[in-house]
NULUMKE-271851 format. One record per atom (N, C-alpha, C): residue in one letter; atom name; x, y, z. Coordinates in steps of 0.001 Angstrom, whole numbers, plus 500000, padded with zeros to 6 digits. Atoms other than C-alpha are relative to their C-alpha. Layout:
# NULUMKE-271851
@residu=A&atome=CA&px=X&py=Y&pz=Z
...
# end
This chain:
# NULUMKE-271851
@residu=M&atome=N&px=498908&py=498835&pz=499547
@residu=M&atome=CA&px=421756&py=226203&pz=122959
@residu=M&atome=C&px=501502&py=499229&pz=500246
@residu=N&atome=N&px=498427&py=500396&pz=499608
@residu=N&atome=CA&px=424886&py=223764&pz=123597
@residu=N&atome=C&px=500203&py=499732&pz=498338
@residu=E&atome=N&px=499296&py=499932&pz=501551
@residu=E&atome=CA&px=425022&py=223468&pz=119715
@residu=E&atome=C&px=500654&py=501107&pz=499455
@residu=K&atome=N&px=499674&py=499015&pz=499888
@residu=K&atome=CA&px=424916&py=227349&pz=119489
@residu=K&atome=C&px=501109&py=500281&pz=500416
@residu=E&atome=N&px=499382&py=500054&pz=498898
@residu=E&atome=CA&px=427437&py=227368&pz=122261
@residu=E&atome=C&px=501658&py=499753&pz=499301
@residu=A&atome=N&px=498549&py=500419&pz=500651
@residu=A&atome=CA&px=430171&py=225037&pz=120612
@residu=A&atome=C&px=500069&py=500647&pz=498399
@residu=K&atome=N&px=499454&py=499439&pz=501296
@residu=K&atome=CA&px=429814&py=226572&pz=117123
@residu=K&atome=C&px=500476&py=501226&pz=500077
@residu=H&atome=N&px=499734&py=498690&pz=499378
@residu=H&atome=CA&px=430349&py=230001&pz=118724
@residu=H&atome=C&px=501367&py=499693&pz=500337
@residu=T&atome=N&px=498657&py=500263&pz=499488
@residu=T&atome=CA&px=433255&py=228559&pz=120546
@residu=T&atome=C&px=501163&py=499913&pz=498745
@residu=F&atome=N&px=499186&py=501000&pz=501350
@residu=F&atome=CA&px=434838&py=226529&pz=117155
@residu=F&atome=C&px=500077&py=501512&pz=499277
@residu=D&atome=N&px=499413&py=498949&pz=500733
@residu=D&atome=CA&px=434174&py=229746&pz=115326
@residu=D&atome=C&px=500747&py=501007&pz=500593
@residu=R&atome=N&px=499556&py=499036&pz=499039
@residu=R&atome=CA&px=435600&py=232093&pz=118031
@residu=R&atome=C&px=501827&py=499255&pz=499749
@residu=N&atome=N&px=498864&py=500464&pz=500404
@residu=N&atome=CA&px=438635&py=229535&pz=117992
@residu=N&atome=C&px=500791&py=500282&pz=499123
@residu=N&atome=N&px=499697&py=499769&pz=501331
@residu=N&atome=CA&px=438863&py=229675&pz=114329
@residu=N&atome=C&px=500051&py=501669&pz=500099
@residu=S&atome=N&px=499059&py=498631&pz=500218
@residu=S&atome=CA&px=439222&py=233497&pz=114158
@residu=S&atome=C&px=501104&py=500372&pz=501025
@residu=L&atome=N&px=499256&py=499056&pz=499209
@residu=L&atome=CA&px=441576&py=234079&pz=117123
@residu=L&atome=C&px=501687&py=498745&pz=498764
@residu=E&atome=N&px=498768&py=500142&pz=500644
@residu=E&atome=CA&px=443847&py=231478&pz=115012
@residu=E&atome=C&px=500553&py=500739&pz=498766
@residu=M&atome=N&px=499683&py=498904&pz=501424
@residu=M&atome=CA&px=443387&py=233309&pz=111728
@residu=M&atome=C&px=500379&py=501291&pz=500657
@residu=N&atome=N&px=499379&py=498996&pz=499166
@residu=N&atome=CA&px=444165&py=236336&pz=113834
@residu=N&atome=C&px=501535&py=499564&pz=500492
@residu=E&atome=N&px=498498&py=500740&pz=499749
@residu=E&atome=CA&px=447397&py=234781&pz=115074
@residu=E&atome=C&px=500899&py=499841&pz=498416
@residu=F&atome=N&px=499547&py=500172&pz=501746
@residu=F&atome=CA&px=447802&py=233607&pz=111218
@residu=F&atome=C&px=500775&py=501147&pz=499384
@residu=L&atome=N&px=499957&py=498958&pz=500388
@residu=L&atome=CA&px=447388&py=236943&pz=110311
@residu=L&atome=C&px=500908&py=500899&pz=500245
@residu=N&atome=N&px=499360&py=499005&pz=499409
@residu=N&atome=CA&px=449289&py=238665&pz=112769
@residu=N&atome=C&px=501465&py=499490&pz=499304
@residu=R&atome=N&px=498861&py=500419&pz=500530
@residu=R&atome=CA&px=452361&py=236147&pz=112001
@residu=R&atome=C&px=500415&py=500668&pz=498470
@residu=I&atome=N&px=499737&py=500151&pz=501223
@residu=I&atome=CA&px=452069&py=236723&pz=108336
@residu=I&atome=C&px=500528&py=502197&pz=499372
@residu=I&atome=N&px=499471&py=498545&pz=499897
@residu=I&atome=CA&px=452468&py=240696&pz=109210
@residu=I&atome=C&px=501180&py=500287&pz=500581
@residu=E&atome=N&px=498423&py=499571&pz=499291
@residu=E&atome=CA&px=455208&py=240383&pz=111253
@residu=E&atome=C&px=501088&py=500032&pz=499308
@residu=Q&atome=N&px=498950&py=500052&pz=501294
@residu=Q&atome=CA&px=457049&py=238926&pz=108236
@residu=Q&atome=C&px=500355&py=500721&pz=499194
@residu=V&atome=N&px=500186&py=498943&pz=501254
@residu=V&atome=CA&px=456138&py=241170&pz=105860
@residu=V&atome=C&px=500725&py=501472&pz=500303
@residu=E&atome=N&px=499409&py=498926&pz=499731
@residu=E&atome=CA&px=457172&py=243976&pz=108123
@residu=E&atome=C&px=501370&py=499732&pz=499926
@residu=Q&atome=N&px=498137&py=500169&pz=499944
@residu=Q&atome=CA&px=460489&py=242289&pz=108655
@residu=Q&atome=C&px=500973&py=500056&pz=498507
@residu=M&atome=N&px=499542&py=499463&pz=501148
@residu=M&atome=CA&px=460936&py=242010&pz=105211
@residu=M&atome=C&px=500234&py=501330&pz=499385
@residu=V&atome=N&px=499774&py=498272&pz=500684
@residu=V&atome=CA&px=459932&py=245429&pz=104241
@residu=V&atome=C&px=501120&py=500883&pz=500566
@residu=S&atome=N&px=498704&py=499537&pz=499482
@residu=S&atome=CA&px=462688&py=246531&pz=106895
@residu=S&atome=C&px=501209&py=500045&pz=499722
@residu=E&atome=N&px=498296&py=500136&pz=500318
@residu=E&atome=CA&px=465138&py=244588&pz=105703
@residu=E&atome=C&px=500271&py=501125&pz=498213
@residu=I&atome=N&px=500157&py=499213&pz=500910
@residu=I&atome=CA&px=464322&py=246194&pz=102241
@residu=I&atome=C&px=500017&py=501703&pz=499891
@residu=D&atome=N&px=499648&py=498770&pz=499833
@residu=D&atome=CA&px=464557&py=249572&pz=103360
@residu=D&atome=C&px=501505&py=500312&pz=500614
@residu=K&atome=N&px=498849&py=500297&pz=499334
@residu=K&atome=CA&px=467507&py=248844&pz=105463
@residu=K&atome=C&px=501431&py=499608&pz=498082
@residu=K&atome=N&px=498568&py=499993&pz=501132
@residu=K&atome=CA&px=469420&py=248026&pz=102145
@residu=K&atome=C&px=499833&py=501303&pz=499190
@residu=D&atome=N&px=500608&py=498364&pz=500844
@residu=D&atome=CA&px=467700&py=251009&pz=099912
@residu=D&atome=C&px=501214&py=501090&pz=500925
@residu=K&atome=N&px=499149&py=498803&pz=499274
@residu=K&atome=CA&px=469864&py=253352&pz=102810
@residu=K&atome=C&px=501361&py=499552&pz=500056
@residu=E&atome=N&px=498530&py=500306&pz=500045
@residu=E&atome=CA&px=473195&py=251335&pz=102810
@residu=E&atome=C&px=500073&py=500287&pz=498238
@residu=L&atome=N&px=499912&py=499186&pz=501418
@residu=L&atome=CA&px=472508&py=252030&pz=098855
@residu=L&atome=C&px=500320&py=501148&pz=499380
@residu=A&atome=N&px=499926&py=498302&pz=499905
@residu=A&atome=CA&px=472163&py=255827&pz=099138
@residu=A&atome=C&px=501534&py=499919&pz=500965
@residu=M&atome=N&px=498314&py=499896&pz=499280
@residu=M&atome=CA&px=475222&py=255730&pz=101557
@residu=M&atome=C&px=500944&py=499682&pz=499184
@residu=K&atome=N&px=498882&py=500575&pz=501067
@residu=K&atome=CA&px=477520&py=253847&pz=099208
@residu=K&atome=C&px=499737&py=501387&pz=498971
@residu=E&atome=N&px=500414&py=498817&pz=501291
@residu=E&atome=CA&px=475681&py=256282&pz=096325
@residu=E&atome=C&px=500927&py=501220&pz=500719
@residu=E&atome=N&px=498923&py=498491&pz=499428
@residu=E&atome=CA&px=476805&py=259306&pz=098551
@residu=E&atome=C&px=501811&py=499901&pz=500188
@residu=E&atome=N&px=498737&py=499849&pz=499695
@residu=E&atome=CA&px=480319&py=258111&pz=099239
@residu=E&atome=C&px=500577&py=500260&pz=498525
@residu=L&atome=N&px=498894&py=499895&pz=500870
@residu=L&atome=CA&px=480863&py=257411&pz=095597
@residu=L&atome=C&px=499700&py=501316&pz=499138
@residu=A&atome=N&px=500346&py=498530&pz=501100
@residu=A&atome=CA&px=479469&py=261135&pz=094700
@residu=A&atome=C&px=501186&py=500940&pz=500744
@residu=N&atome=N&px=498764&py=499210&pz=499110
@residu=N&atome=CA&px=482059&py=262334&pz=097178
@residu=N&atome=C&px=501593&py=499404&pz=499641
@residu=K&atome=N&px=498463&py=499850&pz=501005
@residu=K&atome=CA&px=485135&py=260611&pz=095450
@residu=K&atome=C&px=500110&py=500404&pz=499249
@residu=D&atome=N&px=499654&py=499312&pz=501019
@residu=D&atome=CA&px=484012&py=261574&pz=092685
@residu=D&atome=C&px=500209&py=501531&pz=500059
@residu=K&atome=N&px=499543&py=498973&pz=499687
@residu=K&atome=CA&px=483726&py=265023&pz=093949
@residu=K&atome=C&px=501408&py=500486&pz=500295
@residu=R&atome=N&px=498811&py=499672&pz=499795
@residu=R&atome=CA&px=487104&py=264610&pz=095344
@residu=R&atome=C&px=500890&py=499433&pz=499015
@residu=I&atome=N&px=499531&py=500095&pz=501908
@residu=I&atome=CA&px=488438&py=263399&pz=091975
@residu=I&atome=C&px=500135&py=501087&pz=499243
@residu=E&atome=N&px=500170&py=499438&pz=501102
@residu=E&atome=CA&px=487452&py=265872&pz=090203
@residu=E&atome=C&px=501295&py=501156&pz=500728
@residu=E&atome=N&px=498899&py=499042&pz=499565
@residu=E&atome=CA&px=489136&py=268232&pz=092954
@residu=E&atome=C&px=501454&py=499924&pz=499532
@residu=L&atome=N&px=498156&py=500454&pz=500090
@residu=L&atome=CA&px=492662&py=266359&pz=092407
@residu=L&atome=C&px=500114&py=500180&pz=498420
@residu=E&atome=N&px=499727&py=499765&pz=501369
@residu=E&atome=CA&px=492301&py=266430&pz=088639
@residu=E&atome=C&px=500100&py=502166&pz=500288
@residu=A&atome=N&px=499861&py=498432&pz=500236
@residu=A&atome=CA&px=491892&py=270636&pz=089530
@residu=A&atome=C&px=501222&py=500026&pz=499856
@residu=Q&atome=N&px=498685&py=499838&pz=499165
@residu=Q&atome=CA&px=494865&py=270657&pz=091660
@residu=Q&atome=C&px=501059&py=499128&pz=498810
@residu=L&atome=N&px=498732&py=500844&pz=500660
@residu=L&atome=CA&px=497006&py=268273&pz=089298
@residu=L&atome=C&px=500107&py=501096&pz=498779
@residu=E&atome=N&px=499885&py=499636&pz=501790
@residu=E&atome=CA&px=496015&py=270354&pz=085910
@residu=E&atome=C&px=500995&py=501455&pz=500732
@residu=K&atome=N&px=499549&py=498384&pz=499664
@residu=K&atome=CA&px=496893&py=273521&pz=088093
@residu=K&atome=C&px=501920&py=499949&pz=500337
@residu=R&atome=N&px=498497&py=500907&pz=499922
@residu=R&atome=CA&px=500561&py=271581&pz=089028
@residu=R&atome=C&px=500567&py=500311&pz=499208
@residu=N&atome=N&px=499742&py=500087&pz=501487
@residu=N&atome=CA&px=500916&py=270608&pz=085936
@residu=N&atome=C&px=500583&py=501377&pz=499002
@residu=V&atome=N&px=499302&py=498623&pz=500689
@residu=V&atome=CA&px=501211&py=274040&pz=084336
@residu=V&atome=C&px=500701&py=501312&pz=500420
@residu=A&atome=N&px=498252&py=499297&pz=499535
@residu=A&atome=CA&px=503547&py=275627&pz=086985
@residu=A&atome=C&px=500706&py=499509&pz=499703
@residu=I&atome=N&px=498995&py=501129&pz=500017
@residu=I&atome=CA&px=505455&py=272828&pz=086487
@residu=I&atome=C&px=500750&py=500221&pz=498806
@residu=G&atome=N&px=499770&py=500077&pz=501197
@residu=G&atome=CA&px=505510&py=272881&pz=082854
@residu=G&atome=C&px=500455&py=498223&pz=499712
@residu=N&atome=N&px=499792&py=501636&pz=500018
@residu=N&atome=CA&px=506078&py=269325&pz=082943
@residu=N&atome=C&px=498968&py=498921&pz=499056
@residu=V&atome=N&px=501423&py=500182&pz=500423
@residu=V&atome=CA&px=503529&py=267954&pz=080496
@residu=V&atome=C&px=499723&py=498021&pz=499778
@residu=S&atome=N&px=499879&py=501433&pz=499548
@residu=S&atome=CA&px=504861&py=264308&pz=080685
@residu=S&atome=C&px=499209&py=499188&pz=501337
@residu=H&atome=N&px=500471&py=500933&pz=498236
@residu=H&atome=CA&px=504115&py=263997&pz=084525
@residu=H&atome=C&px=498338&py=500527&pz=499983
@residu=Y&atome=N&px=501499&py=499773&pz=499874
@residu=Y&atome=CA&px=500621&py=265606&pz=083694
@residu=Y&atome=C&px=499071&py=498858&pz=499500
@residu=L&atome=N&px=500824&py=500553&pz=501005
@residu=L&atome=CA&px=499546&py=263113&pz=081328
@residu=L&atome=C&px=500198&py=498528&pz=501056
@residu=D&atome=N&px=500272&py=501455&pz=499133
@residu=D&atome=CA&px=500795&py=259796&pz=083676
@residu=D&atome=C&px=498910&py=500309&pz=501523
@residu=M&atome=N&px=500459&py=499172&pz=498412
@residu=M&atome=CA&px=498835&py=262028&pz=086846
@residu=M&atome=C&px=498779&py=499457&pz=499346
@residu=E&atome=N&px=501389&py=500136&pz=500957
@residu=E&atome=CA&px=495732&py=261911&pz=084083
@residu=E&atome=C&px=499851&py=498712&pz=500110
@residu=S&atome=N&px=500148&py=501269&pz=500295
@residu=S&atome=CA&px=496152&py=258537&pz=083313
@residu=S&atome=C&px=499732&py=498798&pz=501621
@residu=A&atome=N&px=499520&py=500898&pz=498913
@residu=A&atome=CA&px=496464&py=257224&pz=086994
@residu=A&atome=C&px=498330&py=500723&pz=500412
@residu=L&atome=N&px=501187&py=499421&pz=499735
@residu=L&atome=CA&px=493231&py=259595&pz=087958
@residu=L&atome=C&px=499004&py=499083&pz=499122
@residu=R&atome=N&px=500624&py=500996&pz=500674
@residu=R&atome=CA&px=491438&py=257813&pz=085082
@residu=R&atome=C&px=499880&py=498547&pz=500032
@residu=H&atome=N&px=500215&py=501799&pz=499534
@residu=H&atome=CA&px=492044&py=254133&pz=086442
@residu=H&atome=C&px=499372&py=500549&pz=501296
@residu=V&atome=N&px=500960&py=499685&pz=498786
@residu=V&atome=CA&px=490923&py=255799&pz=089562
@residu=V&atome=C&px=498706&py=500317&pz=499379
@residu=V&atome=N&px=501375&py=500064&pz=500162
@residu=V&atome=CA&px=487557&py=256891&pz=088446
@residu=V&atome=C&px=499353&py=498769&pz=499302
@residu=E&atome=N&px=500552&py=500696&pz=500627
@residu=E&atome=CA&px=487223&py=254161&pz=086259
@residu=E&atome=C&px=499586&py=498381&pz=500884
@residu=V&atome=N&px=499832&py=501016&pz=498941
@residu=V&atome=CA&px=487925&py=251722&pz=089228
@residu=V&atome=C&px=498830&py=500482&pz=501014
@residu=A&atome=N&px=501127&py=499259&pz=499712
@residu=A&atome=CA&px=485556&py=254022&pz=090843
@residu=A&atome=C&px=498726&py=499542&pz=499991
@residu=Q&atome=N&px=501242&py=500304&pz=501172
@residu=Q&atome=CA&px=482842&py=253601&pz=088351
@residu=Q&atome=C&px=499672&py=498530&pz=500211
@residu=E&atome=N&px=500216&py=501262&pz=499639
@residu=E&atome=CA&px=483294&py=249865&pz=088365
@residu=E&atome=C&px=499316&py=499709&pz=501392
@residu=N&atome=N&px=500260&py=500432&pz=498802
@residu=N&atome=CA&px=483186&py=249681&pz=091933
@residu=N&atome=C&px=498302&py=500646&pz=500218
@residu=S&atome=N&px=501628&py=499295&pz=500102
@residu=S&atome=CA&px=479842&py=252012&pz=091876
@residu=S&atome=C&px=499178&py=499040&pz=499384
@residu=K&atome=N&px=501097&py=500640&pz=500765
@residu=K&atome=CA&px=478526&py=249466&pz=089354
@residu=K&atome=C&px=499881&py=498896&pz=500554
@residu=R&atome=N&px=499671&py=501288&pz=499345
@residu=R&atome=CA&px=479720&py=246275&pz=091268
@residu=R&atome=C&px=498842&py=500127&pz=501139
@residu=I&atome=N&px=499967&py=500068&pz=499097
@residu=I&atome=CA&px=478603&py=247628&pz=094488
@residu=I&atome=C&px=497527&py=500018&pz=499990
@residu=E&atome=N&px=501023&py=499727&pz=500734
@residu=E&atome=CA&px=474871&py=248677&pz=092383
@residu=E&atome=C&px=499344&py=498599&pz=499653
@residu=E&atome=N&px=501191&py=501328&pz=500509
@residu=E&atome=CA&px=474096&py=244989&pz=090761
@residu=E&atome=C&px=500305&py=499516&pz=501812
@residu=N&atome=N&px=499895&py=500844&pz=498437
@residu=N&atome=CA&px=475253&py=243575&pz=094649
@residu=N&atome=C&px=498626&py=500230&pz=500226
@residu=A&atome=N&px=501361&py=499535&pz=499013
@residu=A&atome=CA&px=472308&py=245678&pz=096201
@residu=A&atome=C&px=498805&py=499459&pz=499075
@residu=N&atome=N&px=501132&py=500426&pz=500387
@residu=N&atome=CA&px=470039&py=244754&pz=093293
@residu=N&atome=C&px=499559&py=498800&pz=500261
@residu=K&atome=N&px=500335&py=501765&pz=499888
@residu=K&atome=CA&px=470695&py=241016&pz=093346
@residu=K&atome=C&px=499502&py=499802&pz=501520
@residu=K&atome=N&px=500343&py=500691&pz=498822
@residu=K&atome=CA&px=470305&py=241092&pz=096988
@residu=K&atome=C&px=498271&py=500508&pz=500276
@residu=A&atome=N&px=501614&py=499559&pz=500297
@residu=A&atome=CA&px=466803&py=242943&pz=096430
@residu=A&atome=C&px=499301&py=499285&pz=499407
@residu=E&atome=N&px=500511&py=501285&pz=500731
@residu=E&atome=CA&px=466000&py=240517&pz=093915
@residu=E&atome=C&px=499784&py=499290&pz=500805
@residu=M&atome=N&px=499551&py=500962&pz=498978
@residu=M&atome=CA&px=467127&py=237896&pz=096673
@residu=M&atome=C&px=498686&py=499661&pz=501012
@residu=I&atome=N&px=500614&py=499778&pz=499314
@residu=I&atome=CA&px=465100&py=239160&pz=098871
@residu=I&atome=C&px=498689&py=500099&pz=500023
@residu=I&atome=N&px=501544&py=499999&pz=500465
@residu=I&atome=CA&px=461705&py=239741&pz=097164
@residu=I&atome=C&px=499615&py=498761&pz=499617
@residu=E&atome=N&px=500051&py=501290&pz=500770
@residu=E&atome=CA&px=462382&py=236314&pz=095490
@residu=E&atome=C&px=499145&py=499108&pz=501503
@residu=E&atome=N&px=499918&py=500972&pz=498561
@residu=E&atome=CA&px=462685&py=234717&pz=099004
@residu=E&atome=C&px=498098&py=500697&pz=500852
@residu=A&atome=N&px=501615&py=499604&pz=499343
@residu=A&atome=CA&px=459319&py=236935&pz=100484
@residu=A&atome=C&px=498813&py=499177&pz=498940
@residu=S&atome=N&px=501396&py=500312&pz=501292
@residu=S&atome=CA&px=457121&py=235868&pz=097173
@residu=S&atome=C&px=500366&py=498229&pz=500487
@residu=R&atome=N&px=500320&py=501682&pz=499303
@residu=R&atome=CA&px=458265&py=231885&pz=098466
@residu=R&atome=C&px=499276&py=499855&pz=501722
@residu=N&atome=N&px=500092&py=500360&pz=499112
@residu=N&atome=CA&px=457492&py=232247&pz=101688
@residu=N&atome=C&px=498388&py=500582&pz=499921
@residu=A&atome=N&px=501570&py=500041&pz=499916
@residu=A&atome=CA&px=453976&py=234022&pz=100877
@residu=A&atome=C&px=499201&py=499254&pz=499253
@residu=D&atome=N&px=500407&py=500971&pz=500796
@residu=D&atome=CA&px=453528&py=231415&pz=098528
@residu=D&atome=C&px=499240&py=498982&pz=501195
@residu=R&atome=N&px=500216&py=501205&pz=498873
@residu=R&atome=CA&px=453874&py=228846&pz=101285
@residu=R&atome=C&px=499385&py=500595&pz=500952
@residu=I&atome=N&px=501099&py=499680&pz=499476
@residu=I&atome=CA&px=451857&py=230581&pz=103615
@residu=I&atome=C&px=498579&py=500152&pz=499704
@residu=V&atome=N&px=501081&py=499665&pz=500470
@residu=V&atome=CA&px=449147&py=231183&pz=101496
@residu=V&atome=C&px=499340&py=498194&pz=499715
@residu=N&atome=N&px=500280&py=501545&pz=500099
@residu=N&atome=CA&px=449392&py=226866&pz=100718
@residu=N&atome=C&px=499408&py=500074&pz=501180
@residu=E&atome=N&px=500298&py=500622&pz=498573
@residu=E&atome=CA&px=449193&py=226494&pz=104437
@residu=E&atome=C&px=498732&py=500655&pz=500414
@residu=S&atome=N&px=501306&py=499508&pz=499841
@residu=S&atome=CA&px=446375&py=228424&pz=104784
@residu=S&atome=C&px=498804&py=499935&pz=499258
@residu=L&atome=N&px=500457&py=500571&pz=500782
@residu=L&atome=CA&px=444841&py=227065&pz=102262
@residu=L&atome=C&px=499366&py=498495&pz=499967
@residu=I&atome=N&px=500017&py=501154&pz=499408
@residu=I&atome=CA&px=445327&py=223659&pz=103455
@residu=I&atome=C&px=499268&py=499648&pz=501331
@residu=K&atome=N&px=500786&py=499996&pz=498361
@residu=K&atome=CA&px=444063&py=224526&pz=106906
@residu=K&atome=C&px=498697&py=500608&pz=500011
@residu=A&atome=N&px=501558&py=498985&pz=500237
@residu=A&atome=CA&px=440803&py=226672&pz=105764
@residu=A&atome=C&px=499482&py=498281&pz=499168
@residu=E&atome=N&px=500609&py=501365&pz=500700
@residu=E&atome=CA&px=440244&py=222856&pz=103502
@residu=E&atome=C&px=499831&py=499276&pz=501312
@residu=K&atome=N&px=500199&py=500593&pz=498579
@residu=K&atome=CA&px=440823&py=221338&pz=106756
@residu=K&atome=C&px=498630&py=499989&pz=500520
@residu=I&atome=N&px=501721&py=499456&pz=499147
@residu=I&atome=CA&px=438219&py=223214&pz=108673
@residu=I&atome=C&px=498749&py=499944&pz=499584
@residu=E&atome=N&px=501105&py=500009&pz=501562
@residu=E&atome=CA&px=435882&py=223306&pz=105486
@residu=E&atome=C&px=499289&py=498668&pz=500857
@residu=Q&atome=N&px=500603&py=501816&pz=499847
@residu=Q&atome=CA&px=435818&py=219063&pz=106031
@residu=Q&atome=C&px=499938&py=499564&pz=501328
@residu=E&atome=N&px=500647&py=500184&pz=498905
@residu=E&atome=CA&px=435594&py=219303&pz=109701
@residu=E&atome=C&px=498790&py=500582&pz=500435
@residu=A&atome=N&px=501151&py=498998&pz=499246
@residu=A&atome=CA&px=432661&py=221967&pz=109739
@residu=A&atome=C&px=499139&py=498666&pz=498637
@residu=N&atome=N&px=501394&py=500577&pz=500607
@residu=N&atome=CA&px=430921&py=219616&pz=107005
@residu=N&atome=C&px=499602&py=498351&pz=500831
@residu=L&atome=N&px=500377&py=501328&pz=499160
@residu=L&atome=CA&px=431547&py=216476&pz=109336
@residu=L&atome=C&px=499092&py=500164&pz=501127
@residu=L&atome=N&px=500904&py=499725&pz=499090
@residu=L&atome=CA&px=430030&py=218441&pz=112143
@residu=L&atome=C&px=498464&py=499913&pz=499197
@residu=R&atome=N&px=501392&py=499964&pz=500913
@residu=R&atome=CA&px=426999&py=219146&pz=109860
@residu=R&atome=C&px=499668&py=498499&pz=500101
@residu=R&atome=N&px=500322&py=501211&pz=500458
@residu=R&atome=CA&px=426566&py=215881&pz=108795
@residu=R&atome=C&px=499337&py=498874&pz=501342
@residu=N&atome=N&px=500235&py=500183&pz=498872
@residu=N&atome=CA&px=426793&py=214663&pz=112365
@residu=N&atome=C&px=498697&py=500871&pz=500682
@residu=I&atome=N&px=500970&py=498815&pz=499387
@residu=I&atome=CA&px=424420&py=217383&pz=113479
@residu=I&atome=C&px=498700&py=499217&pz=499390
@residu=R&atome=N&px=500575&py=501025&pz=500383
@residu=R&atome=CA&px=422260&py=215667&pz=111099
@residu=R&atome=C&px=499073&py=499052&pz=500106
@residu=L&atome=N&px=500332&py=501286&pz=499220
@residu=L&atome=CA&px=422101&py=212483&pz=112182
@residu=L&atome=C&px=499558&py=499780&pz=501239
@residu=F&atome=N&px=500201&py=499467&pz=498083
@residu=F&atome=CA&px=421975&py=213451&pz=115718
@residu=F&atome=C&px=498386&py=500057&pz=499384
@residu=K&atome=N&px=501467&py=499499&pz=499547
@residu=K&atome=CA&px=418275&py=215253&pz=114755
@residu=K&atome=C&px=499183&py=498775&pz=499209
@residu=S&atome=N&px=500644&py=500654&pz=501176
@residu=S&atome=CA&px=417138&py=212379&pz=112305
@residu=S&atome=C&px=499784&py=498750&pz=501124
@residu=R&atome=N&px=500350&py=501155&pz=498619
@residu=R&atome=CA&px=417649&py=209557&pz=115428
@residu=R&atome=C&px=499317&py=500661&pz=500801
@residu=A&atome=N&px=500840&py=499270&pz=498928
@residu=A&atome=CA&px=416126&py=211976&pz=117743
@residu=A&atome=C&px=499049&py=499637&pz=499843
@residu=K&atome=N&px=501456&py=500047&pz=500162
@residu=K&atome=CA&px=413138&py=212429&pz=115659
@residu=K&atome=C&px=499663&py=498290&pz=499591
@residu=E&atome=N&px=500586&py=501284&pz=500274
@residu=E&atome=CA&px=412660&py=208448&pz=114637
@residu=E&atome=C&px=500161&py=499500&pz=501888
@residu=I&atome=N&px=500250&py=500211&pz=498345
@residu=I&atome=CA&px=413327&py=207910&pz=119025
@residu=I&atome=C&px=498922&py=500435&pz=500338
@residu=V&atome=N&px=501459&py=499453&pz=499099
@residu=V&atome=CA&px=410757&py=210143&pz=119972
@residu=V&atome=C&px=498636&py=499512&pz=498969
@residu=S&atome=N&px=501606&py=500666&pz=499998
@residu=S&atome=CA&px=408455&py=208880&pz=117031
@residu=S&atome=C&px=499780&py=498404&pz=500129
@residu=L&atome=N&px=500036&py=501258&pz=499481
@residu=L&atome=CA&px=409132&py=205383&pz=118176
@residu=L&atome=C&px=499151&py=500183&pz=501520
@residu=E&atome=N&px=500004&py=499959&pz=498834
@residu=E&atome=CA&px=408720&py=206320&pz=121675
@residu=E&atome=C&px=498259&py=500602&pz=500473
@residu=T&atome=N&px=501202&py=499414&pz=500067
@residu=T&atome=CA&px=405382&py=208474&pz=120513
@residu=T&atome=C&px=498738&py=498848&pz=499798
@residu=E&atome=N&px=500608&py=500655&pz=500420
@residu=E&atome=CA&px=404217&py=205702&pz=118901
@residu=E&atome=C&px=499671&py=498720&pz=501310
@residu=F&atome=N&px=499958&py=501050&pz=498550
@residu=F&atome=CA&px=404757&py=203049&pz=122087
@residu=F&atome=C&px=499080&py=500727&pz=500858
@residu=L&atome=N&px=500418&py=498977&pz=498443
@residu=L&atome=CA&px=403410&py=205849&pz=124625
@residu=L&atome=C&px=497678&py=499588&pz=499003
@residu=E&atome=N&px=501992&py=500343&pz=500614
@residu=E&atome=CA&px=399553&py=205498&pz=121605
@residu=E&atome=C&px=499828&py=498560&pz=500668
@residu=D&atome=N&px=500349&py=500848&pz=499833
@residu=D&atome=CA&px=399990&py=201857&pz=121804
@residu=D&atome=C&px=499803&py=499195&pz=501833
@residu=L&atome=N&px=500029&py=500299&pz=498516
@residu=L&atome=CA&px=400324&py=201893&pz=125699
@residu=L&atome=C&px=498120&py=500227&pz=500388
@residu=E&atome=N&px=501018&py=498890&pz=500165
@residu=E&atome=CA&px=396951&py=204217&pz=125669
@residu=E&atome=C&px=498757&py=499241&pz=499190
@residu=K&atome=N&px=501187&py=500654&pz=500118
@residu=K&atome=CA&px=394993&py=201944&pz=123397
@residu=K&atome=C&px=499920&py=498951&pz=500545
@residu=A&atome=N&px=500134&py=500763&pz=498814
@residu=A&atome=CA&px=396007&py=198896&pz=125561
@residu=A&atome=C&px=499030&py=500139&pz=500798
@residu=D&atome=N&px=500392&py=500027&pz=498851
@residu=D&atome=CA&px=394957&py=200223&pz=128322
@residu=D&atome=C&px=498300&py=500404&pz=499921
@residu=I&atome=N&px=501305&py=499383&pz=500655
@residu=I&atome=CA&px=391461&py=201569&pz=126439
@residu=I&atome=C&px=499029&py=498429&pz=500060
# end
């Protein structure tokens, strides 16, 4: 009965530890997913800002064209067009840089999550191996205890039989 209670307690403790461990893993993964979602939202906002800027640039280009037609100053129009093209290029470069930075950050988060997951798995394997070794040691000790108990009972039985023979 005591052996079953000890084993049940051991299993329950092991289960509690495993549940706590799994809860920590879940929290870490949820935190990583939350960070990725946050970065995705930031990227979407930057893309929306870029779209607004592109729209504004298009509006400015249209206004510039109307103004230049009205004034008739072709050289002024070409200067403004060049400036706007430069703004568009800079905006595109900024957009590309923002996207590249967001992708690098996402890759770093994924790599870190992967490293953390590998570390957690390795720690779990080590703990599982240690628990297995402890369980094997307990099994071995139980077998040894049973064997010694049987031997003692056998010796006691022989002793009692010898006492009975001696009385007769």
